[in-house]
C-alpha positions as CSV (number, residue, x, y, z in Angstrom):
1,M,-12.9,22.7,77.0
2,N,-11.7,26.3,76.7
3,A,-14.5,28.8,76.8
4,L,-14.6,31.2,73.8
5,L,-17.8,32.9,75.2
6,T,-18.8,33.3,78.8
7,V,-22.1,34.9,79.7
8,A,-22.4,35.5,83.4
9,A,-25.5,36.5,85.4
10,L,-26.7,38.6,82.4
11,R,-29.7,40.9,83.1
12,V,-31.1,43.2,80.4
13,D,-33.9,45.8,80.8
14,L,-35.3,47.4,77.7
15,G,-37.6,50.4,77.2
16,R,-37.1,54.1,77.0
17,H,-39.5,55.3,79.7
18,Q,-40.7,52.1,81.4
19,K,-38.1,49.4,81.6
20,V,-39.1,45.8,81.0
21,R,-36.9,42.9,82.2
22,V,-36.0,40.9,79.1
23,L,-33.2,38.7,80.4
24,D,-32.8,37.7,84.1
25,G,-29.6,36.0,85.4
26,V,-28.6,34.3,82.1
27,S,-25.4,32.3,82.4
28,F,-23.7,29.9,79.9
29,E,-20.5,29.2,78.0
30,V,-19.6,28.2,74.4
31,G,-16.3,26.4,74.0
32,A,-13.9,26.1,71.1
33,G,-15.2,23.6,68.5
34,E,-18.6,23.4,70.2
35,I,-22.1,24.1,68.9
36,V,-24.5,25.3,71.5
37,G,-28.2,25.6,70.7
38,L,-30.4,28.2,72.3
39,I,-34.1,27.6,72.0
40,G,-37.1,29.6,73.0
41,E,-40.3,30.9,71.6
42,T,-40.7,34.4,70.1
43,G,-40.3,37.1,72.7
44,S,-38.3,34.8,75.1
45,G,-35.1,37.0,74.7
46,K,-33.1,34.9,72.3
47,S,-32.2,37.8,69.9
48,T,-31.5,40.1,72.9
49,I,-28.8,37.6,74.0
50,A,-27.3,37.7,70.5
51,R,-27.3,41.5,70.4
52,T,-25.8,41.8,73.8
53,I,-23.0,39.4,72.8
54,L,-22.3,41.6,69.8
55,G,-22.2,44.7,72.0
56,A,-25.4,46.3,70.5
57,V,-27.2,46.1,73.8
58,T,-25.8,47.3,77.2
59,P,-26.8,44.9,80.0
60,A,-28.1,46.2,83.3
61,A,-26.0,43.6,85.1
62,G,-23.7,40.7,84.3
63,T,-20.9,40.3,81.9
64,V,-20.2,39.0,78.4
65,T,-16.6,37.8,77.8
66,V,-15.2,36.7,74.5
67,E,-11.7,35.1,74.5
68,G,-11.0,36.8,77.9
69,T,-12.2,40.3,76.8
70,D,-15.1,41.8,78.8
71,I,-17.1,43.3,76.0
72,G,-19.1,45.6,78.3
73,A,-15.8,47.2,79.6
74,L,-14.8,48.3,76.1
75,R,-15.3,52.0,75.2
76,G,-14.7,54.3,72.3
77,R,-11.7,53.3,70.1
78,R,-11.1,50.0,71.9
79,R,-14.7,49.0,71.2
80,R,-14.5,49.9,67.5
81,L,-11.2,48.0,67.1
82,W,-12.7,44.9,68.8
83,R,-15.6,44.9,66.5
84,R,-13.4,45.4,63.4
85,G,-11.3,42.5,64.5
86,G,-14.1,40.1,63.6
87,A,-13.7,37.7,66.5
88,V,-17.5,37.4,66.7
89,Q,-19.5,37.2,63.5
90,Y,-23.3,37.2,63.1
91,I,-25.4,35.2,60.7
92,F,-28.8,36.8,60.1
93,Q,-32.1,35.0,59.7
94,D,-32.9,36.2,56.2
95,P,-29.9,36.2,53.8
96,L,-31.9,38.0,51.1
97,R,-32.0,41.0,53.4
98,S,-28.6,40.7,54.9
99,L,-26.8,40.6,51.5
100,D,-26.8,43.8,49.4
101,P,-29.0,43.1,46.4
102,D,-26.9,45.4,44.2
103,H,-23.5,43.7,45.0
104,T,-22.2,40.5,43.7
105,I,-21.5,37.7,46.1
106,A,-17.8,38.3,45.8
107,V,-18.2,41.9,46.8
108,S,-20.4,41.1,49.8
109,V,-18.2,38.3,51.1
110,G,-15.0,40.4,50.8
111,E,-16.4,43.7,52.1
112,G,-15.0,43.3,55.6
113,L,-11.6,42.4,54.3
114,R,-11.5,45.5,52.1
115,I,-12.5,47.7,55.0
116,G,-9.7,46.1,57.0
117,G,-7.1,47.1,54.3
118,V,-6.4,43.7,52.8
119,R,-5.0,44.0,49.3
120,R,-7.2,43.2,46.4
121,S,-5.5,40.0,45.2
122,E,-5.6,38.5,48.7
123,V,-9.3,39.4,49.1
124,A,-10.1,37.5,46.0
125,R,-8.2,34.5,47.2
126,L,-9.8,34.5,50.6
127,V,-13.3,34.9,49.2
128,D,-12.8,31.9,47.0
129,V,-11.6,29.9,50.0
130,A,-14.5,30.9,52.1
131,L,-17.0,30.0,49.3
132,S,-15.4,26.6,48.9
133,D,-15.5,26.1,52.7
134,V,-19.3,26.4,52.7
135,G,-19.7,24.2,49.6
136,L,-20.3,27.0,47.0
137,D,-18.7,26.9,43.6
138,P,-16.5,30.0,43.2
139,V,-18.2,30.5,39.8
140,L,-21.1,31.9,41.8
141,R,-18.9,34.8,43.0
142,G,-20.1,37.0,40.1
143,R,-23.8,36.5,40.8
144,R,-26.1,38.7,42.8
145,P,-28.3,37.4,45.7
146,A,-31.5,37.3,43.7
147,E,-29.7,34.8,41.3
148,L,-29.0,32.3,44.0
149,S,-31.4,29.9,45.9
150,G,-32.2,30.6,49.5
151,G,-29.8,27.9,50.7
152,Q,-27.0,29.3,48.5
153,R,-27.6,32.8,49.8
154,Q,-27.4,31.6,53.4
155,R,-24.2,29.8,52.7
156,A,-22.8,32.9,51.1
157,A,-23.7,34.8,54.3
158,I,-21.9,32.2,56.3
159,A,-18.9,32.6,53.9
160,R,-19.0,36.4,54.6
161,A,-18.7,35.7,58.3
162,L,-16.0,33.0,57.9
163,V,-13.7,35.1,55.7
164,M,-13.0,37.3,58.7
165,G,-11.5,34.4,60.6
166,P,-13.8,34.5,63.6
167,S,-13.6,32.5,66.8
168,L,-17.3,32.6,67.4
169,L,-20.4,32.5,65.1
170,V,-23.7,33.7,66.5
171,C,-26.4,32.3,64.2
172,D,-29.8,33.8,64.7
173,E,-32.5,31.6,63.2
174,P,-30.2,30.7,60.3
175,V,-32.5,28.2,58.6
176,S,-36.0,29.4,59.5
177,A,-36.4,31.2,56.2
178,L,-35.4,28.1,54.1
179,D,-37.2,25.2,52.6
180,A,-36.5,21.7,54.0
181,S,-33.7,20.7,51.5
182,S,-31.9,24.1,51.9
183,R,-32.3,23.9,55.7
184,D,-30.6,20.5,55.8
185,R,-27.8,21.7,53.5
186,V,-27.1,24.7,55.7
187,L,-27.2,22.6,58.9
188,R,-24.7,20.2,57.4
189,T,-22.5,23.2,56.4
190,L,-22.5,24.4,60.1
191,T,-21.6,21.0,61.3
192,D,-18.8,20.5,58.8
193,L,-17.3,23.9,59.8
194,R,-17.2,22.8,63.4
195,T,-15.1,19.8,62.5
196,T,-12.4,21.8,60.6
197,G,-11.1,23.9,63.5
198,D,-11.8,25.6,66.9
199,L,-14.7,27.7,65.7
200,G,-17.4,27.9,68.3
201,M,-21.1,28.5,67.5
202,L,-24.2,29.7,69.3
203,V,-27.2,28.7,67.1
204,I,-30.4,30.4,68.1
205,S,-33.7,28.8,67.0
206,H,-37.3,28.2,67.9
207,D,-37.1,24.7,66.2
208,I,-35.7,22.1,68.5
209,G,-35.6,19.6,65.6
210,S,-32.9,21.7,63.8
211,L,-30.9,22.1,67.0
212,A,-31.1,18.4,67.8
213,A,-29.4,17.7,64.5
214,I,-26.3,19.8,65.1
215,S,-25.9,20.9,68.8
216,D,-23.6,19.5,71.4
217,R,-25.6,21.2,74.1
218,I,-29.0,22.9,74.3
219,L,-30.1,25.9,76.4
220,V,-33.8,26.3,76.9
221,L,-34.9,30.0,77.4
222,H,-38.3,30.9,78.7
223,D,-39.4,34.4,79.6
224,G,-35.8,35.6,79.8
225,V,-34.6,32.8,82.0
226,I,-32.7,29.6,81.1
227,V,-34.9,27.0,82.6
228,E,-32.9,23.9,81.5
229,S,-29.7,23.1,79.8
230,G,-27.6,20.0,79.1
231,P,-26.1,17.7,76.5
232,T,-28.5,17.4,73.5
233,R,-28.9,13.7,73.8
234,D,-29.7,13.8,77.5
235,L,-32.0,16.8,77.3
236,L,-34.1,15.3,74.5
237,A,-34.2,11.9,76.1
238,D,-35.2,13.1,79.6
239,P,-36.4,16.7,79.6
240,Q,-37.0,17.9,83.2
241,H,-38.8,21.3,82.9
242,P,-42.4,21.4,81.7
243,Y,-41.5,23.9,79.0
244,T,-38.8,21.7,77.7
245,R,-41.1,18.7,77.7
246,L,-43.6,20.7,75.7
247,L,-41.0,21.7,73.1
248,V,-39.8,18.1,72.7
249,A,-43.3,16.7,72.6
250,S,-44.2,19.1,69.7
251,V,-41.6,17.4,67.4
252,P,-42.9,14.1,66.0
253,V,-39.5,12.8,65.0
254,I,-38.2,13.4,68.5
255,G,-41.3,12.8,70.6
256,V,-41.7,12.0,74.2
257,A,-43.2,8.6,74.9
258,G,-46.8,8.7,76.0
259,I,-47.5,12.3,75.1
260,D,-51.1,12.8,73.9
261,A,-53.4,15.8,73.6
262,A,-54.3,15.7,77.3
263,E,-50.7,15.5,78.4
264,R,-49.8,18.5,76.2
265,R,-52.5,20.5,77.9
266,R,-51.2,19.5,81.3
267,L,-47.7,20.5,80.2
268,R,-48.9,23.9,79.0
269,N,-50.6,24.5,82.3
270,A,-47.5,23.4,84.2
271,V,-45.4,25.9,82.1
272,A,-47.9,28.7,83.0
273,D,-47.8,27.7,86.7
274,A,-43.9,27.6,86.7
275,T,-43.6,31.1,85.3
276,R,-46.2,32.9,87.5
């Protein structure tokens, strides 16, 4: 499988006066037509990985390559042109905040195209296509975010990303702000998009159940280090690292045979020991 995204030996230190190591030697790939899940608890470094891929964070070491372009090597005008090209698009956690409340859905979805100089009639057509691709009736184009459900807003945010024709979607907790039915609809939308082309996705979550439903592979991030990775089915059936076992054991519908309260305590202690 051709790699759309290659992250190699990534190290990120954050802090103005006293640097704190946030990511340490992170390496992985996302291929065309592949959904890769990235799971970890709050503070593990998931969002820092996303921001580094987008070029918003400069790594202390390592590289991020998108379709053969080393993002860290871009400077000035070349960096601005790359960003405007839209090869990588970001899906935010909260669509109510990521969509302008004063703009209609059509205006928000088509904003990037207008900035890129696409003529008005073509913008309207592409917006309708994008809305249709995520299962939204184009009649919703004239509504504002507050007039849509949470799931509809998130699908509108996905449409805004898709309309730019990206190669890679980076989805940062895309369903954590949604109720169960809306979450399932958005997850199905992401899965359907994968089957229609060569779009690759990195889906970031703290919910292993959601990732289990859509991911081809899962990366487990703990304290800035990928402690385990592998095909979703294999990783869930036979987790090797104590932290992964704890994550899997916490989801009743996935479960790990024989896990009881005492075993969960043992796993938590093993996770603590492994990271000292």
